[in-house]
C-alpha positions as a Markdown table, in Angstrom:
| # | Residue | x | y | z |
|---|---|---|---|---|
| 1 | Met | 19.7 | -27.9 | -33.1 |
| 2 | Arg | 20.4 | -28.8 | -36.8 |
| 3 | Leu | 20.1 | -25.6 | -38.8 |
| 4 | Pro | 16.9 | -26.5 | -40.5 |
| 5 | Ala | 15.6 | -26.2 | -37.6 |
| 6 | Val | 16.9 | -23.1 | -36.6 |
| 7 | Leu | 16.1 | -21.3 | -39.6 |
| 8 | Ala | 12.5 | -22.4 | -38.7 |
| 9 | Leu | 12.2 | -20.3 | -36.2 |
| 10 | Leu | 11.6 | -17.7 | -38.5 |
| 11 | Cys | 7.4 | -16.6 | -37.1 |
| 12 | Val | 6.5 | -15.7 | -33.8 |
| 13 | Ala | 3.3 | -17.0 | -32.6 |
| 14 | Ala | 1.0 | -14.2 | -32.4 |
| 15 | Ala | -1.0 | -15.6 | -29.3 |
| 16 | Gly | 0.2 | -13.8 | -26.7 |
| 17 | Gly | -1.4 | -13.3 | -23.6 |
| 18 | Leu | -2.1 | -10.0 | -21.1 |
| 19 | Leu | -0.1 | -10.1 | -18.0 |
| 20 | Trp | -1.3 | -12.5 | -16.0 |
| 21 | Trp | -0.6 | -10.0 | -12.9 |
| 22 | Leu | -2.1 | -6.9 | -14.3 |
| 23 | Pro | -4.7 | -6.0 | -12.0 |
| 24 | Gly | -6.4 | -3.6 | -14.8 |
| 25 | Arg | -9.9 | -5.2 | -14.4 |
| 26 | Ala | -11.3 | -3.8 | -11.6 |
| 27 | Asp | -13.2 | -0.3 | -10.7 |
| 28 | Gly | -11.3 | 2.3 | -9.2 |
| 29 | Pro | -8.8 | 5.3 | -9.4 |
| 30 | Val | -7.2 | 5.6 | -13.0 |
| 31 | Leu | -3.9 | 5.0 | -12.9 |
| 32 | Pro | -1.8 | 7.5 | -14.8 |
| 33 | Arg | -0.3 | 5.7 | -18.1 |
| 34 | Val | 3.3 | 6.2 | -18.0 |
| 35 | Ser | 5.2 | 7.8 | -20.9 |
| 36 | Ala | 7.0 | 6.2 | -23.4 |
| 37 | Arg | 10.9 | 6.5 | -23.3 |
| 38 | Pro | 12.7 | 8.1 | -26.0 |
| 39 | Pro | 13.3 | 6.1 | -28.5 |
| 40 | Gly | 16.7 | 5.3 | -28.6 |
| 41 | Glu | 17.2 | 5.8 | -24.4 |
| 42 | Pro | 18.8 | 2.8 | -23.2 |
| 43 | Leu | 17.1 | 0.7 | -20.2 |
| 44 | Tyr | 18.4 | 1.4 | -17.0 |
| 45 | Ala | 21.6 | -0.7 | -16.6 |
| 46 | Arg | 23.6 | 2.3 | -14.9 |
| 47 | Ser | 25.9 | 2.4 | -12.2 |
| 48 | Ala | 24.9 | 3.0 | -7.8 |
| 49 | Ala | 26.1 | 6.7 | -8.6 |
| 50 | Gly | 23.1 | 6.5 | -11.7 |
| 51 | Glu | 20.7 | 5.2 | -9.1 |
| 52 | Ser | 21.5 | 7.4 | -6.8 |
| 53 | Glu | 20.0 | 10.2 | -9.2 |
| 54 | Arg | 17.2 | 9.1 | -9.4 |
| 55 | Arg | 16.3 | 8.5 | -6.2 |
| 56 | Pro | 13.6 | 11.2 | -5.1 |
| 57 | Thr | 14.9 | 14.2 | -3.3 |
| 58 | Ala | 13.5 | 15.0 | 0.1 |
| 59 | Gln | 11.9 | 17.9 | -0.2 |
| 60 | Pro | 10.7 | 20.7 | 2.7 |
| 61 | Glu | 7.6 | 18.9 | 3.9 |
| 62 | Pro | 4.5 | 21.3 | 3.6 |
| 63 | Ala | 2.3 | 21.5 | 7.0 |
| 64 | Arg | 0.5 | 18.6 | 7.1 |
| 65 | Pro | -2.9 | 18.4 | 9.7 |
| 66 | Asp | -2.4 | 16.4 | 12.4 |
| 67 | Pro | -2.9 | 13.0 | 11.5 |
| 68 | Pro | -5.8 | 11.1 | 12.4 |
| 69 | Gln | -5.0 | 9.0 | 15.4 |
| 70 | Ser | -5.3 | 12.7 | 17.2 |
| 71 | Leu | -8.8 | 12.1 | 16.8 |
| 72 | Pro | -11.2 | 11.2 | 19.1 |
| 73 | Ala | -12.9 | 8.2 | 19.1 |
| 74 | Ser | -16.6 | 7.7 | 17.0 |
| 75 | Asn | -19.2 | 5.4 | 17.2 |
| 76 | Thr | -19.6 | 5.8 | 14.1 |
| 77 | Ser | -18.9 | 2.3 | 12.3 |
| 78 | Leu | -16.9 | 1.7 | 9.3 |
| 79 | Glu | -20.2 | 0.7 | 7.1 |
| 80 | Gln | -22.0 | 3.9 | 8.5 |
| 81 | Cys | -18.7 | 6.0 | 6.7 |
| 82 | Leu | -19.2 | 4.0 | 3.8 |
| 83 | Ala | -23.1 | 4.4 | 3.4 |
| 84 | Leu | -22.8 | 8.0 | 2.9 |
| 85 | Ala | -22.9 | 9.4 | -0.4 |
| 86 | Gly | -20.5 | 11.9 | -1.2 |
| 87 | Ser | -16.8 | 10.7 | -1.3 |
| 88 | Glu | -16.1 | 13.7 | 0.4 |
| 89 | Glu | -18.1 | 13.2 | 3.2 |
| 90 | Arg | -17.0 | 8.9 | 3.1 |
| 91 | Arg | -13.4 | 10.2 | 3.5 |
| 92 | Val | -14.1 | 12.4 | 7.0 |
| 93 | Cys | -16.0 | 10.0 | 7.9 |
| 94 | Leu | -13.1 | 7.3 | 7.7 |
| 95 | Glu | -10.7 | 9.5 | 9.2 |
| 96 | Thr | -12.5 | 10.0 | 12.2 |
| 97 | Ala | -14.1 | 6.8 | 12.9 |
| 98 | Phe | -11.6 | 5.1 | 14.9 |
| 99 | Ala | -9.3 | 6.6 | 17.6 |
| 100 | Gln | -6.7 | 3.8 | 16.4 |
| 101 | Leu | -5.2 | 2.1 | 13.7 |
| 102 | Pro | -7.1 | -1.6 | 14.0 |
| 103 | Glu | -5.0 | -4.4 | 14.2 |
| 104 | Leu | -3.8 | -6.3 | 10.7 |
| 105 | Asp | -5.8 | -9.0 | 11.2 |
| 106 | Glu | -9.0 | -7.4 | 11.8 |
| 107 | Val | -9.0 | -4.9 | 8.5 |
| 108 | Ala | -7.7 | -8.3 | 6.5 |
| 109 | Ala | -10.7 | -10.2 | 7.9 |
| 110 | Trp | -13.0 | -7.1 | 6.7 |
| 111 | Leu | -11.3 | -7.3 | 3.6 |
| 112 | Cys | -11.6 | -10.7 | 2.9 |
| 113 | Ser | -15.2 | -10.9 | 3.5 |
| 114 | Thr | -16.7 | -7.5 | 2.8 |
| 115 | Ala | -19.0 | -7.2 | -0.5 |
| 116 | Arg | -18.9 | -3.6 | -1.0 |
| 117 | Pro | -17.7 | -1.9 | -4.0 |
| 118 | Leu | -13.6 | -2.4 | -4.3 |
| 119 | Ala | -13.6 | 1.7 | -5.0 |
| 120 | Leu | -15.1 | 2.1 | -1.4 |
| 121 | Gln | -12.3 | -0.5 | -0.4 |
| 122 | Met | -10.1 | 1.8 | -1.8 |
| 123 | Glu | -11.1 | 4.6 | 0.3 |
| 124 | Val | -10.8 | 2.5 | 3.5 |
| 125 | Leu | -7.8 | 1.9 | 3.0 |
| 126 | Ala | -6.4 | 5.1 | 1.8 |
| 127 | Ala | -7.7 | 6.7 | 5.0 |
| 128 | Met | -5.8 | 3.4 | 7.0 |
| 129 | Val | -2.3 | 3.5 | 5.7 |
| 130 | Arg | -2.7 | 7.9 | 6.1 |
| 131 | Arg | -2.3 | 7.0 | 9.8 |
| 132 | Leu | 0.7 | 5.3 | 9.2 |
| 133 | Glu | 3.7 | 7.2 | 8.5 |
| 134 | Pro | 4.6 | 6.8 | 4.8 |
| 135 | Ala | 8.2 | 4.4 | 5.5 |
| 136 | Glu | 5.8 | 1.5 | 7.4 |
| 137 | Ala | 3.2 | 1.6 | 5.1 |
| 138 | Trp | 5.2 | -0.6 | 2.8 |
| 139 | Thr | 5.4 | -3.5 | 5.7 |
| 140 | Trp | 1.8 | -3.1 | 6.6 |
| 141 | Leu | 0.4 | -3.6 | 3.2 |
| 142 | Asp | 2.7 | -6.4 | 2.5 |
| 143 | Gly | 1.2 | -7.8 | 5.9 |
| 144 | Leu | -2.5 | -7.3 | 4.8 |
| 145 | Gln | -2.0 | -8.9 | 1.5 |
| 146 | Ala | -0.3 | -11.9 | 3.0 |
| 147 | Arg | -3.7 | -12.4 | 5.5 |
| 148 | Cys | -6.1 | -11.4 | 2.8 |
| 149 | Ala | -4.8 | -12.5 | -0.9 |
| 150 | Arg | -8.4 | -12.4 | -2.3 |
| 151 | His | -7.2 | -8.6 | -3.8 |
| 152 | Arg | -3.4 | -9.8 | -5.0 |
| 153 | Glu | -4.1 | -9.3 | -8.8 |
| 154 | Thr | -6.7 | -5.9 | -8.5 |
| 155 | His | -5.6 | -2.6 | -8.0 |
| 156 | Leu | -6.4 | -2.5 | -4.6 |
| 157 | Phe | -4.0 | -1.7 | -3.3 |
| 158 | Lys | -2.7 | 0.8 | -5.5 |
| 159 | Gly | -5.9 | 2.7 | -5.9 |
| 160 | Ala | -5.7 | 3.0 | -2.2 |
| 161 | Leu | -2.7 | 4.9 | -2.4 |
| 162 | Val | -3.7 | 7.1 | -5.0 |
| 163 | Leu | -6.8 | 7.9 | -2.7 |
| 164 | Ala | -4.0 | 8.9 | -0.4 |
| 165 | Gly | -1.5 | 10.9 | -2.3 |
| 166 | Gln | -4.9 | 13.3 | -3.6 |
| 167 | Ser | -6.0 | 13.5 | 0.0 |
| 168 | Asp | -2.2 | 14.0 | 1.6 |
| 169 | Pro | 0.4 | 14.5 | -1.5 |
| 170 | Ser | 3.2 | 15.0 | 1.3 |
| 171 | Trp | 2.5 | 11.4 | 2.3 |
| 172 | Leu | 2.9 | 9.9 | -0.5 |
| 173 | Met | 6.1 | 11.8 | -1.3 |
| 174 | Gly | 7.7 | 10.4 | 1.8 |
| 175 | Phe | 6.3 | 7.0 | 0.7 |
| 176 | Glu | 7.8 | 6.9 | -2.4 |
| 177 | Gln | 10.9 | 8.1 | -0.8 |
| 178 | Ala | 10.6 | 5.2 | 1.7 |
| 179 | Leu | 11.5 | 3.0 | -1.3 |
| 180 | Ser | 14.6 | 0.9 | -1.9 |
| 181 | Pro | 15.6 | -2.4 | -3.9 |
| 182 | Glu | 16.2 | -3.3 | 0.3 |
| 183 | Val | 12.2 | -2.8 | 0.6 |
| 184 | Leu | 11.1 | -4.3 | -2.7 |
| 185 | Phe | 13.2 | -7.4 | -2.1 |
| 186 | Ser | 13.6 | -8.4 | 1.3 |
| 187 | Ala | 13.3 | -11.9 | 2.7 |
| 188 | Glu | 10.4 | -11.1 | 5.2 |
| 189 | Leu | 8.6 | -9.7 | 2.9 |
| 190 | Gly | 6.6 | -10.9 | 0.0 |
| 191 | Glu | 5.1 | -9.5 | -3.6 |
| 192 | Ala | 2.9 | -6.9 | -2.7 |
| 193 | Pro | 5.7 | -3.8 | -2.1 |
| 194 | Val | 6.5 | -4.9 | -6.0 |
| 195 | Gln | 3.3 | -4.4 | -6.9 |
| 196 | Val | 2.4 | -1.1 | -5.2 |
| 197 | Ala | 5.9 | 0.4 | -7.1 |
| 198 | Val | 4.3 | -0.2 | -10.3 |
| 199 | Met | 1.9 | 2.9 | -9.6 |
| 200 | Leu | 5.0 | 5.0 | -8.4 |
| 201 | Ala | 6.5 | 4.4 | -11.8 |
| 202 | Gln | 3.5 | 4.4 | -13.5 |
| 203 | Gln | 2.9 | 7.7 | -12.1 |
| 204 | Gly | 6.5 | 8.6 | -13.2 |
| 205 | Ser | 9.0 | 7.8 | -10.4 |
| 206 | Glu | 12.5 | 7.1 | -12.2 |
| 207 | Phe | 13.7 | 5.6 | -9.1 |
| 208 | Ala | 10.9 | 3.4 | -9.1 |
| 209 | Arg | 10.6 | 2.0 | -12.5 |
| 210 | Phe | 14.6 | 1.6 | -12.0 |
| 211 | Val | 14.6 | -1.2 | -9.0 |
| 212 | Leu | 11.6 | -2.5 | -10.8 |
| 213 | Glu | 13.4 | -3.1 | -14.0 |
| 214 | Arg | 16.8 | -4.2 | -12.4 |
| 215 | Gly | 15.5 | -5.9 | -9.9 |
| 216 | Gly | 13.2 | -8.1 | -12.7 |
| 217 | Cys | 16.8 | -8.9 | -13.7 |
| 218 | Gly | 17.5 | -10.0 | -10.3 |
| 219 | Asp | 20.2 | -7.4 | -9.8 |
| 220 | Phe | 19.1 | -6.8 | -6.0 |
| 221 | Gly | 18.9 | -11.1 | -5.3 |
| 222 | Gly | 15.7 | -11.6 | -3.4 |
| 223 | Ser | 12.9 | -14.7 | -3.7 |
| 224 | Ala | 12.5 | -16.3 | -7.1 |
| 225 | Arg | 8.3 | -15.3 | -7.3 |
| 226 | Gln | 9.7 | -11.4 | -6.4 |
| 227 | Ile | 12.4 | -11.4 | -8.9 |
| 228 | Asp | 9.5 | -13.1 | -11.2 |
| 229 | Arg | 6.8 | -10.1 | -10.1 |
| 230 | Ala | 9.1 | -7.7 | -11.2 |
| 231 | Ala | 10.0 | -8.7 | -14.8 |
| 232 | Ser | 5.7 | -8.8 | -15.0 |
| 233 | Cys | 5.7 | -5.9 | -13.9 |
| 234 | Ser | 8.2 | -3.9 | -15.8 |
| 235 | Leu | 7.2 | -5.5 | -18.7 |
| 236 | Ala | 4.3 | -3.5 | -18.2 |
| 237 | Leu | 6.4 | -0.5 | -18.4 |
| 238 | Gln | 7.9 | -1.1 | -21.7 |
| 239 | Ser | 6.8 | 0.2 | -25.3 |
| 240 | Pro | 5.8 | -2.3 | -27.9 |
| 241 | Gly | 8.3 | -3.3 | -30.3 |
| 242 | Glu | 12.2 | -2.7 | -29.4 |
| 243 | Glu | 12.1 | -1.7 | -26.1 |
| 244 | Phe | 9.8 | -4.5 | -24.8 |
| 245 | Tyr | 11.6 | -6.8 | -27.0 |
| 246 | Arg | 14.8 | -5.5 | -25.0 |
| 247 | Tyr | 13.9 | -5.5 | -21.8 |
| 248 | Leu | 13.5 | -9.1 | -22.4 |
| 249 | Cys | 16.6 | -9.8 | -23.7 |
| 250 | Glu | 18.0 | -8.1 | -20.6 |
| 251 | Val | 16.2 | -10.3 | -18.7 |
| 252 | Ala | 17.0 | -13.5 | -20.0 |
| 253 | Lys | 21.1 | -12.5 | -20.5 |
| 254 | Ser | 21.3 | -11.4 | -16.4 |
| 255 | Pro | 23.1 | -13.5 | -14.7 |
| 256 | Asn | 21.9 | -13.1 | -11.8 |
| 257 | Leu | 18.9 | -15.1 | -12.2 |
| 258 | Pro | 18.2 | -17.6 | -10.0 |
| 259 | Glu | 17.3 | -21.4 | -11.1 |
| 260 | Asp | 13.5 | -22.8 | -11.2 |
| 261 | Ser | 12.3 | -18.9 | -10.6 |
| 262 | Gly | 9.5 | -19.7 | -12.8 |
| 263 | Leu | 10.8 | -16.8 | -15.4 |
| 264 | Gly | 11.2 | -18.8 | -18.3 |
| 265 | Ser | 7.7 | -19.0 | -18.2 |
| 266 | Thr | 7.2 | -15.3 | -18.8 |
| 267 | Leu | 10.0 | -15.6 | -20.9 |
| 268 | Ala | 8.0 | -17.8 | -22.8 |
| 269 | Thr | 4.8 | -16.3 | -23.2 |
| 270 | Phe | 6.6 | -12.7 | -23.5 |
| 271 | Leu | 8.7 | -13.8 | -26.5 |
| 272 | Thr | 6.0 | -15.2 | -28.3 |
| 273 | Asp | 3.8 | -12.0 | -28.1 |
| 274 | Pro | 3.6 | -9.5 | -31.1 |
| 275 | Arg | 4.3 | -6.9 | -29.1 |
| 276 | Ala | 8.0 | -8.2 | -28.8 |
| 277 | Arg | 8.9 | -7.8 | -32.4 |
| 278 | Pro | 11.4 | -5.1 | -33.0 |
| 279 | Asp | 10.5 | -3.1 | -36.2 |
| 280 | Gly | 8.0 | -5.7 | -36.4 |
| 281 | Asp | 10.7 | -8.1 | -37.0 |
| 282 | Pro | 9.2 | -11.7 | -35.7 |
| 283 | Leu | 12.7 | -13.4 | -35.9 |
| 284 | Ala | 14.5 | -11.7 | -33.0 |
| 285 | Pro | 12.2 | -12.7 | -30.2 |
| 286 | Leu | 12.2 | -16.4 | -31.5 |
| 287 | Leu | 16.2 | -17.0 | -31.8 |
| 288 | Gln | 15.6 | -15.4 | -28.1 |
| 289 | Leu | 13.6 | -18.0 | -27.0 |
| 290 | Ser | 15.9 | -20.5 | -28.6 |
| 291 | Ser | 18.7 | -19.5 | -26.5 |
| 292 | Val | 16.2 | -19.5 | -23.3 |
| 293 | Leu | 15.4 | -22.8 | -23.9 |
| 294 | Thr | 19.0 | -24.1 | -23.4 |
| 295 | Asp | 19.3 | -21.8 | -20.3 |
| 296 | Arg | 18.6 | -24.6 | -17.0 |
| 297 | Arg | 17.9 | -22.1 | -14.9 |
| 298 | Leu | 15.0 | -21.1 | -17.1 |
| 299 | Asn | 14.3 | -23.9 | -19.5 |
| 300 | Gln | 12.0 | -26.4 | -17.6 |
| 301 | Ser | 9.0 | -23.4 | -17.0 |
| 302 | Ala | 10.3 | -22.2 | -20.6 |
| 303 | Ala | 9.3 | -25.7 | -22.4 |
| 304 | Leu | 6.2 | -26.6 | -19.9 |
| 305 | Thr | 4.4 | -23.2 | -20.8 |
| 306 | Leu | 5.4 | -23.3 | -24.9 |
| 307 | Leu | 4.1 | -27.2 | -24.9 |
| 308 | Gln | 1.1 | -26.3 | -22.7 |
| 309 | Gln | -0.4 | -23.1 | -22.4 |
| 310 | Val | 1.1 | -21.3 | -26.1 |
| 311 | Gly | 0.1 | -24.5 | -27.6 |
| 312 | Pro | 0.4 | -26.9 | -30.4 |
| 313 | Thr | -1.8 | -25.4 | -33.0 |
| 314 | Ala | 0.9 | -22.7 | -35.1 |
| 315 | Pro | -0.4 | -19.0 | -34.5 |
| 316 | Val | -1.9 | -16.8 | -37.4 |
| 317 | Gly | 0.7 | -16.6 | -40.2 |
| 318 | Val | 2.9 | -19.1 | -39.2 |
| 319 | Asp | 4.0 | -22.0 | -41.1 |
| 320 | Asp | 2.6 | -25.5 | -39.5 |
| 321 | Ala | 6.3 | -26.8 | -39.9 |
| 322 | Val | 7.9 | -23.4 | -38.0 |
| 323 | Trp | 5.6 | -24.3 | -35.3 |
| 324 | Asn | 6.9 | -27.5 | -34.9 |
| 325 | Gly | 10.3 | -27.2 | -35.1 |
| 326 | Leu | 10.1 | -24.7 | -32.0 |
| 327 | Leu | 8.3 | -27.0 | -29.9 |
| 328 | Ala | 10.5 | -30.1 | -31.3 |
| 329 | Gln | 13.5 | -28.2 | -29.0 |
| 330 | Ala | 11.1 | -27.7 | -25.8 |
| 331 | Arg | 10.2 | -31.3 | -25.5 |
| 332 | Ser | 13.9 | -31.9 | -26.1 |
| 333 | Val | 14.9 | -30.4 | -22.5 |
| 334 | Leu | 11.8 | -32.1 | -20.5 |
| 335 | Pro | 11.4 | -35.9 | -19.2 |
| 336 | Ala | 8.9 | -37.6 | -21.7 |
| 337 | Ala | 6.1 | -37.6 | -19.5 |
| 338 | Leu | 5.4 | -33.9 | -19.1 |
| 339 | His | 6.0 | -33.3 | -23.0 |
| 340 | His | 2.1 | -33.0 | -23.2 |
């Protein structure tokens, strides 16, 4: 690119979409906000020793009631439980409604067909996951999402786990202790564990945040979709400005990203987002985006997103010539048939 074209990248698109994965449109338990990292504190690019320091340490488990599996069978149906007015009444009813946990296919069929509000679906799942050993719940939730993707982009799983933790904090502690990079980026699992880990990070788990952030840079392997999901989820944990921009740079510069991962699209979306401006400077993220457009692992999806989604119209406050310079670079990396 000629120098004038590079200098043209002095402004950034004001357009920045909401995170495509964020499930914030559904009703249900309100998840805690993420505490901001102190200014200047580096992201979690640390050694294995640092990773072990973040992993939650096992604590003596308090006495727990007998698990719901030990309760006798009940003739009360699921729908009868959900018809009860009080949340505590529903919780007790749901925990005694079944002699054992229903098959995943049955649970998925109910989730994909019920017209019950999302908040009530959360209560049902909360009662069910507590029947599982905490470590088993990661695989169970992923299997459930694989069978019913209806709520993939909602708070369903996160809300259910919040409710399960409110009923039994020791169960949720065991669930967090079972978190590992091997679980989140397993070749046998999908994206559900990555999405669920966000809830733990939002509740203050430094280890969950560490695994998500480094996983979004490809440091733990995994499928392209898992890595892209982890990177997108991690962006929701960053404060706007320097921290947001710095994490995007870490992802873009990581040597561990797979080719054709779709991460170029994520980077193009958020490097043209006002939240990515360190100290309000629009130049830095645009220069990083220009670099992304030269990276063969990322440039195809980045260019397509820039041309087809961010759009040809210069955002408010950006000179047309400036914006056209960036679009010209995007067109140069795509076959002519994909320019429009």
